[in-house]
C-alpha positions as CSV (number, residue, x, y, z in Angstrom):
1,M,-46.9,0.1,5.5
2,I,-44.8,-2.9,4.5
3,A,-42.9,-0.8,2.1
4,V,-42.1,1.7,4.9
5,I,-40.9,-1.0,7.2
6,E,-38.7,-2.4,4.4
7,D,-37.2,1.0,3.8
8,V,-36.4,1.4,7.5
9,L,-34.7,-2.1,7.6
10,R,-32.8,-1.3,4.4
11,W,-31.5,1.9,6.0
12,R,-30.4,0.1,9.1
13,V,-28.4,-2.4,7.0
14,V,-26.6,0.2,4.9
15,A,-26.5,3.1,7.3
16,P,-22.9,4.5,7.5
17,I,-20.8,4.0,10.6
18,V,-19.7,7.7,10.3
19,E,-21.7,10.4,8.8
20,L,-21.4,14.2,8.7
21,R,-23.9,16.4,6.9
22,D,-23.4,20.0,5.9
23,V,-21.1,20.5,8.9
24,S,-19.3,23.7,9.7
25,F,-17.3,24.3,12.8
26,G,-15.3,27.1,14.4
27,Y,-13.4,27.5,17.7
28,G,-14.9,30.4,19.6
29,A,-15.5,33.6,17.5
30,G,-12.6,32.9,15.2
31,R,-12.8,31.8,11.5
32,L,-14.2,28.4,10.7
33,A,-11.9,25.5,10.9
34,L,-14.2,23.4,8.7
35,E,-16.9,24.6,6.3
36,N,-19.8,22.8,4.6
37,V,-18.4,19.3,5.1
38,S,-20.5,16.2,4.1
39,F,-18.8,12.9,4.6
40,A,-19.7,9.3,5.3
41,V,-17.8,6.1,5.9
42,G,-19.5,2.7,5.4
43,E,-18.9,-0.5,7.3
44,G,-15.7,-2.2,6.2
45,E,-14.1,0.7,4.4
46,F,-10.5,1.7,4.8
47,V,-10.3,5.5,4.4
48,A,-7.4,7.9,4.8
49,I,-8.1,11.4,5.9
50,A,-5.1,13.7,5.0
51,G,-4.2,17.3,4.8
52,P,-1.7,19.9,6.0
53,N,-1.2,20.8,9.6
54,G,-3.9,23.4,10.5
55,G,-6.0,22.2,7.5
56,G,-8.8,20.8,9.7
57,K,-8.3,17.1,9.6
58,T,-7.9,16.9,13.4
59,T,-11.0,19.0,13.9
60,L,-12.8,16.6,11.5
61,L,-11.7,13.6,13.6
62,R,-12.9,15.3,16.8
63,L,-16.3,15.8,15.2
64,V,-16.4,12.2,14.0
65,L,-15.7,11.0,17.5
66,G,-18.2,13.4,19.2
67,L,-15.5,15.3,21.0
68,E,-16.8,18.5,19.4
69,R,-20.3,19.4,18.3
70,P,-20.9,21.0,14.8
71,S,-21.7,24.7,14.8
72,I,-23.9,24.0,11.8
73,G,-25.1,20.6,10.5
74,W,-24.9,17.3,12.2
75,A,-22.6,14.3,12.9
76,R,-23.6,10.7,13.5
77,L,-21.6,7.8,14.8
78,F,-23.1,4.3,14.5
79,G,-26.4,6.1,13.8
80,D,-26.4,8.1,17.0
81,P,-25.5,11.8,17.4
82,A,-21.7,11.5,17.6
83,D,-21.5,13.2,21.0
84,R,-24.0,10.8,22.5
85,C,-23.0,7.6,20.8
86,R,-24.1,4.5,22.7
87,R,-21.5,2.2,21.0
88,R,-18.3,3.8,22.0
89,A,-17.0,0.5,23.2
90,E,-16.8,-0.6,19.6
91,I,-14.2,2.1,18.8
92,G,-10.5,1.3,18.8
93,Y,-8.5,4.5,19.0
94,V,-4.8,4.8,18.5
95,P,-3.5,8.3,19.5
96,Q,-0.3,9.8,18.3
97,R,2.7,7.7,19.4
98,T,4.4,10.5,21.2
99,R,1.6,10.3,23.9
100,L,1.9,6.6,24.4
101,A,5.5,5.4,24.5
102,S,5.6,4.0,28.0
103,G,4.6,0.8,29.8
104,G,4.5,-2.6,28.1
105,L,2.4,-4.7,25.8
106,L,0.9,-6.7,28.7
107,G,-0.1,-4.9,31.8
108,P,-2.3,-6.1,34.7
109,L,-5.1,-7.8,32.8
110,R,-7.8,-10.3,33.5
111,R,-7.1,-13.8,32.0
112,A,-9.7,-13.3,29.2
113,D,-8.3,-9.8,28.3
114,R,-4.8,-11.1,28.4
115,D,-5.7,-13.9,25.9
116,L,-7.2,-11.3,23.6
117,V,-4.1,-9.1,23.8
118,V,-1.8,-12.0,23.1
119,R,-3.8,-13.0,20.0
120,A,-3.8,-9.4,18.8
121,V,-0.1,-9.0,19.4
122,S,0.5,-12.2,17.4
123,R,-1.7,-10.9,14.6
124,V,0.4,-7.7,14.2
125,G,3.7,-9.8,14.1
126,L,5.0,-9.0,17.6
127,A,4.6,-12.4,19.3
128,D,8.3,-12.6,20.1
129,R,8.3,-9.2,21.7
130,V,5.2,-9.6,23.9
131,R,7.2,-9.1,27.1
132,S,9.3,-6.2,25.8
133,P,8.9,-2.7,27.3
134,L,7.5,-0.3,24.7
135,R,10.6,2.0,25.0
136,T,12.8,-0.8,23.6
137,L,10.7,-1.1,20.4
138,S,11.3,0.8,17.2
139,G,8.8,3.4,16.1
140,G,7.2,1.0,13.7
141,M,7.0,-1.7,16.3
142,Q,5.5,0.7,18.8
143,Q,2.7,1.5,16.4
144,R,2.0,-2.2,15.8
145,A,1.8,-2.6,19.6
146,F,-0.7,0.2,20.0
147,I,-2.8,-1.3,17.1
148,A,-2.7,-4.7,18.9
149,K,-4.0,-3.1,22.1
150,A,-6.8,-1.4,20.2
151,L,-7.6,-4.7,18.4
152,A,-7.9,-6.6,21.7
153,A,-11.2,-4.8,22.3
154,Q,-12.5,-6.3,19.0
155,P,-13.6,-2.9,17.6
156,S,-15.9,-2.3,14.7
157,L,-14.1,1.0,14.0
158,L,-10.4,1.5,14.3
159,V,-9.2,5.1,14.3
160,L,-5.5,6.0,13.9
161,D,-4.3,9.6,14.6
162,E,-1.1,10.5,12.9
163,P,0.2,6.9,12.9
164,T,3.3,7.8,10.9
165,T,4.8,10.3,13.4
166,G,8.4,9.4,14.0
167,V,8.3,6.3,11.7
168,D,10.6,5.9,8.7
169,A,9.2,5.4,5.2
170,E,9.8,1.7,5.1
171,A,8.0,1.1,8.4
172,Q,5.2,3.4,7.3
173,E,4.5,1.2,4.3
174,S,4.8,-2.0,6.4
175,L,2.2,-0.5,8.8
176,A,-0.1,0.4,5.9
177,A,0.1,-3.2,4.6
178,L,-0.7,-4.5,8.0
179,L,-3.8,-2.3,8.3
180,A,-5.0,-3.4,4.8
181,E,-4.6,-7.0,5.9
182,L,-6.6,-6.4,9.1
183,N,-9.3,-4.6,7.2
184,R,-9.6,-7.5,4.7
185,E,-9.4,-10.3,7.2
186,L,-11.4,-8.8,10.2
187,G,-13.7,-6.6,8.3
188,V,-12.9,-3.7,10.7
189,T,-13.6,-0.2,9.4
190,I,-10.5,1.9,9.5
191,L,-10.0,5.7,9.6
192,Y,-6.3,6.6,9.1
193,V,-5.7,10.3,9.8
194,S,-2.4,11.8,8.9
195,H,-0.7,14.7,7.1
196,E,1.4,12.0,5.3
197,F,-0.5,9.7,3.1
198,G,2.0,8.4,0.6
199,A,2.5,5.1,2.4
200,V,-1.2,4.2,2.5
201,E,-2.2,5.4,-1.0
202,Q,-1.9,1.9,-2.6
203,F,-3.9,0.3,0.2
204,V,-6.9,2.5,0.9
205,E,-10.2,2.5,-1.0
206,R,-10.7,6.2,-0.4
207,L,-8.5,9.3,0.2
208,V,-10.1,12.4,1.7
209,L,-8.1,15.6,1.6
210,V,-9.1,18.3,4.0
211,R,-8.0,22.0,3.7
212,G,-10.7,23.9,5.6
213,A,-13.2,21.9,3.6
214,I,-13.1,18.5,1.8
215,V,-11.2,19.3,-1.5
216,F,-10.9,15.7,-2.7
217,D,-12.8,12.5,-1.8
218,G,-12.2,9.5,-4.0
219,S,-9.9,6.8,-5.1
220,P,-6.2,7.6,-4.8
221,D,-5.9,6.7,-8.5
222,E,-8.0,9.8,-9.3
223,L,-5.9,12.1,-7.2
224,P,-4.3,14.9,-9.2
225,G,-0.6,14.3,-9.6
226,I,0.4,17.6,-7.9
227,W,-1.1,16.3,-4.6
228,H,0.7,13.0,-4.5
229,D,3.2,12.5,-1.7
230,P,6.7,12.5,-3.3
231,S,8.3,10.7,-0.3
232,H,6.7,7.4,-1.5
233,Q,7.0,6.2,-5.0
234,H,4.8,3.3,-6.1
235,A,5.0,1.4,-9.4
């Protein structure tokens, strides 16, 4: 009996934040968007999910967040069925920038929330722009602002959807370095979802390539050369 209890407690300690097992998914009666996907992300990992447009990475993200239910297999988020996760307040989500470029860094907030946002804005290097309208910021600065807003909720899991859209190569690498710093200093688990992954290769622990299925899952150092992003060259 004691051994059983110890096994249960050990599972709780090491249980992944995100886990998909033998998942297949299709929209309606059409072909499968994803087939036979098994995938897990542990606490504190920094993982990039990449693939071509139409390759299934957005579908994978929707399954992870419980916005879709698998046709086959199962998806869990913080140990719950993903579509019924009880800990959604612990997720910081940064949608694509094109859907967010309005407003300002500080809106109508309670004092405690305002203090959290100010600290988060300082952490991402925008303390001197805290009163600036978002439309006046560069693409890279806007992404930092959206990350600051997500961090203000003190999430356990930070999810970024196509964070490099409309951002030049230099700003992409600066953003990737910032995320690596946040992962290291705050211990926040990060999922970075993009069709461009060159900027983040040198910072992530794992790179997952999706092309209707997971075709690679491992260290970027082990990625076959033909798949590396030529727009970013690292020494």
